[in-house]
N, C-alpha and C positions, 0 to 999 in steps of 0.2 A: 577138551584139549585142542590146541591149535598145533597142527603138525606142519613143519617147514622142511622143504627140500633144499639143500645147499649145494650148488654146483661150483666146486672149486674150494680148495683148502690151502691156498697160498696166503699172501700177506693179508689181503682183505678178507678172504673167507675164514681164515683162522681167527682174525680179529672179531668177526661177527659171531663165530661159535663161542669164543671166550666171553664176550659181553653177555650173550644170552645165557650161557651156563652160569657165570658168576652172579648175574642179576636175576636169576630165575624166580626167586621168592618175591622180590620186589615187583617184577613184571606180572606175576600171577595176582598179586594184591592190586596192582594198578588196573589190570585189564579184566580181571575176573575169570581168566583162563590160564591153564598151565601151558606154557610155551615150550615146545619140544622140537629140536632138530632131529628128525627121525632117520634121514638118510643123507649121505654126503658123497658127491661125485669126486673121485680122484683119478689121476692118471695111473698111479702105481699103488697097488694095495699093500705092498710089503715094505716100503721104505720107512726108515725111522723118521718120526715127525717131532716138531718142536711144540706141539699142542697135545695136551692130555685128552685123548678121545677114545671112546670104545670102538675098537676095530670092527665090531659086528655091524655098525651102521654105515661102514664104507662100502662103496660100490664103484666099479669102473664102467658101468652101464647106465648111461643117462636116461634111457627109456624106462628103466626100473623106477626111477624117481618120477618122471613125467607122466607115467601111466598109473601111478598110485593114486587111487581115488580119495584116500584119506589125507593126502598132502594138498593143502589149499594155497600155500604160498611158496613160490620159487624164488630163491635168491641166486642170481647169476653173478659169479665171481671168478670166471675162468679167463676173462679178457679176450682180446682179439675180436674178429668180426664173423668168421665163417661158422664155427660151431656155436658161438654165442647167438647168432641170428637164428640158426635152426632150433636151438633149445627154447629161446624166448618165444618165437612164433608158435612152436608146438604147445608150449604152456598156455599161451593166451588163447589159442584155438580150443583148448580143453577147459577154458574158463577159470584157469588158475591165475591168481594175482602174481605179478612179477616185480621184483625189486632188483635194481642193478646199479653198480658203480662204474660201468663200462662206457666211458664217453665216446670211444671209437664206434661202437655199434649203435649207440643212441644217435650220434651225429649223422651216421650214414642212413639209418632206417627210421628216423624220428616219426615221420608222418605215418608210415606203415604200422608201426607199433601202436601209436595212439589210436588210429582207426580200428585196429584189430581189438584193442582193449575195449573200446566203446561197443563194438559189435557183439562182443561176448560178455559184456557187463562185468568187467573185472578191472583191476587197477594195474597201471604200468607206471612205476615210480622210480625216479633216478636222481634224487637229491645229491647222492654221493658222487655223481659224475662230474660235478663242477665245484671247485674251491673247497674240497675236503670237508672240514667241519663247519663251514659257513652255510647257514640255511637260506641260500640265495634263490634256489629254484622255487620253493614254496612261496616265498615272499613275492617274487616276481610274478609268478603264475596266478596266485590267488588274490593278490591285492593290487600291486603297482600296475600291471599291464591291463587290468580291467578298468581302471579309472584314469589312465593317463595315456597321452601320446608320448612315447619314449623317443628322445632324440639322441641319447648317447649312453652307451655302456662301456666302461673302461676299467681296467684294473690289472693288478699283478695276479695272475691266475695259475701259476705253476710254482709250487713250493720248492721243487728241485733246483730250478734255475735261479730262483731268488736266493736260495742257500748258497749256490755256487758264486753268485755275484757278491754276496755279503762276505764270503771268505776271501775273495779277491781284493775287496776294498778294505776290509777291517783287519785281515790277518796277513796280507801281502802274498797270498798264494797265487801262483799262475793258474791258468785255466785247467791244465791237466791235474794239478795237485788238488784243486778245489773239487773237480769232478770225482777224483778218487775218494776224497773224504765223504762226498754225498753218497757214493756207492757203498762205502763201508757202513754208513748209517742206515742203509736201506731206502734212501730217498730216490736214488737214481738206479735205473736198470743197468744190466751189463752192457746192453746196447742203448745209449742215452739219446739216440738220434731224435726221436719224437719230441723229447723235452727241449734239447738245446737248439734244434732247428725250428722250434715254434709250432710244430704240428699239434702237440697236446693242447696248447693254448688256443690254437685256431679251432679245434674241435669244440672246446668249451664255449668259445665265442659264438660258434654256429648255433649251439643249443640255446644259449641265452638270447641271442638276437632273433632266432626263430620265434621264441615265446614272446619277446618284446614287440616284434613287428607284425606278428601273425602272418608272416611270409616264410616260406622255406628258404633259408639262407644256406647256400651250398659251400662246402669246404673249399672247392676250387676257386671261389670268389673272394676268399680271405688271403690277402697278400702277406708274405712272411719273409723275414730275414732273421738269422740266428745270432748266437753269441760266441761262436767258436773262434772268431777272428780277433777278439779282444785280447790285447797283449799288456804286459806290465807297464809299458810306456804310456799307453792310454790311461791306465789307472792313475799314474803319477800326474799326468797333465790335467785330467778331469778333476782330480782332487784339488789341484792348484786353482781351478776355476770355481771351487766350492760347489761342485755338482757330484751326483752319483749316477751310475748307469742302472736302470731298471728295465726289465723285460716286460713290456706292456702290450696287452691286447686292447683294441679299441674298435667299437662299432658306432657309426654315426648315420642317422637317417634324417633327411630334411622333409619339409611339408609336401614336396613333389614326389615323395616315395622313392627318392634316389638315396642310395646308401653306399658306404664303403666300409670294409673291415680290414684291419691291418694288425699284424703282430710284429713287433720290432723292439730292439734296444733303444731306450730313450734317455737322454741326459735330463735329470730333474734337479731343481734347486732345493735348498733347505726348507723353504716354506711350502713345498709340495707335499700332499698327503702321502705320496709314495716314498719319499726320502727316508723316513724312519721305519718303514716296513721291512724288517730284516729276517734272516734265517729262513725257515720254511713257511713263514706267514704269507697269507694272501690278503688282498683288499680289493673290493669291488665297489665302483661308484656307478649309480644309475641316475639319469636326469629325466624327469617326467614333467609334463605340462602343468600338473596340479601339485604334485608332491615336492617339486624342486629337485634338489640333489640329496640322495641317500647314499651313505657309505657304510659298508659292512666289512669287518675285519676279523680274521681268525686264522687258525692253522690250516694250511692247504696241502700238506703232504704228510705221509706217515700212516701207519697201520690203524692206530686208534681213532683219529679224527674221521677217517673215511668209514671205518666200521661203525662208528657212532651214528653217522648219517644214514647208513643202511638200516640199522636197528630202529632209528627214528621213523623211517619209512614203513618198516614192518608194523610198528605201533599204530601208525596212521591207518594202515590197511585194516588192522584188527578193530580199531575204533570206528572204522567206516567214515573217516573224515578226509579221505584222499580226494583229489580234485582231478577230474578227467577232461580237461580242455574243452569247455563248452563253446568253442568257436571253430569256424571253418578256416582252414589255411588259405590265404590268397596267393596269387602268383603274378603280382603286378609291380613288384619292386624292381628297380633298375640299378645296376652297378655303375658307379661313377669312378673315373680314373683319378686316383689320388696323386699320381706323378706330377700333376699340374698345380697342386696346392702349394702355396709358398710358405716356407718355414726357414728357421735358422738351423744350420747343421754344424756338427763337429766333423772335421775331415782330417784323416791322417794318412800320409804316404811315407813309408819307411824305406831307407836305403843305406848302405854302408859307404857309398861313394858321394863325397861332397859335391862333385861335379854334377852328379845326377840330381842332387837336391836343388842345385841352382837351376838346372834345366826344368825341373818340376815347378819350381817357384815361378819362373818366367812364363811357363805354359799356363799355369793357373791364373796368373795376373791378367792374361789376355781376356779371360772371361769376366773380369771386374766383379768378382763375387766375394772377395776377402774383406771381412770386417775387422778381424783381429788375428795376428799371427801369434801362436802360443809356443811354437818350437821350430827352430830351423838349424839345429845342431845334430841331434840323433835321428830326427825325422823332419819332414815338413808338415806341420800340423797347424790348423787354423780354424777359426770360427767364420762361417759365411754370413753374408748379408741375407736378408729374406730372399729365398730363391726356391725354385721348384726342384723336385727330385729328378726329373728328367735331365736338367742341367747338370746336377751332381753326377749322375750316371755317365753323361757324355764326357765330363772332365776325367772321371776315373778311367774311361777307355783311352782318352788321349795320352795319359801319362803312365799307363800300365807297363810299357816297355822300359821305364826308368826306375820302377819301384818293385821291391820284392814283398810288398805288403800294403794294401790299401784297405782302409775301413772308414766308414762314416756312419753317423747316427744323428737323428733329429734331436733338437733341443726343445724341451717343453716350454711353451709360452709362459 
């Protein structure tokens, strides 16, 4: 029998428990062992739960699980970084295999966990921490990064925000309405900040880019801009341009070991691979020196896809086919400033005063960056020529006193 300790019985934890319980006969046949979740850590032993579970296996004492010599695999599903860090390090020091879906703790302590797992001859697996049900970590770690110099990782990496943007474009909801819908379906947390401000995507991008580049890529070096400032007028205008807004994370590294990482809303055309990726789906594109471009698509949010990825990691641990990073992390990559890279942008400045629109228009024309005006009635909105982000930022500062709402986004080439 393989005994598992489950830390947390929330969305992910309950999903893991349900899959293992419902598929227990199949898993025993597949692996040759009976798989049993013997103890589960919860905050409150007495509240009513939405999962059918024997209360006798519940505990509010993490050490009861971590010190149990019969438990060989720990599944961390509590989220956050403080307690999760303590429990993961304690488990690894005791030689227990650890599986987690917690991108926040993986991003912050990636190198430490990997080295601790190596030292104690156990696995540290985290497939579920990036892109939900898409098996991107294993593919990147075991195959692509070993045979390729990877120049670009790019994708829609957050199912919550992709769902929100889909509802705004396809159903005419404003941001607040779309967010509420995502929360009702369990895609978005009560506090959605990490999702809508790009922190979640940035963490995932850090994990992927660290594996790809074999350098520790820090969260602070990933630039971010969120989606909260998008208004219905933007949707109308961008639809008229036959584009969509997608919230995209991108990591680029050149041959001189210079890189940049960015999370931003981007206008994409109909022929883009991102245009048709809707609802809670994710897509990841990886460019390698030998493999060319690989694209992986799947559901990126929700209980079942994430729990499925966790259980897949558990199976790999039991089969002994996990992969413990047989390379040393370097520390010679240099961050480059993307503000000087030239792109086309959509730029919107909204105001209720026609006189202010005229002032904004004249102020912007001084910079000679307008390629096409798309609205000068309800707002002053335009497409720029190819220009750098620092120029866009300067213009936004120059006109801020005449507008009650400025937003801009890069247009995909």
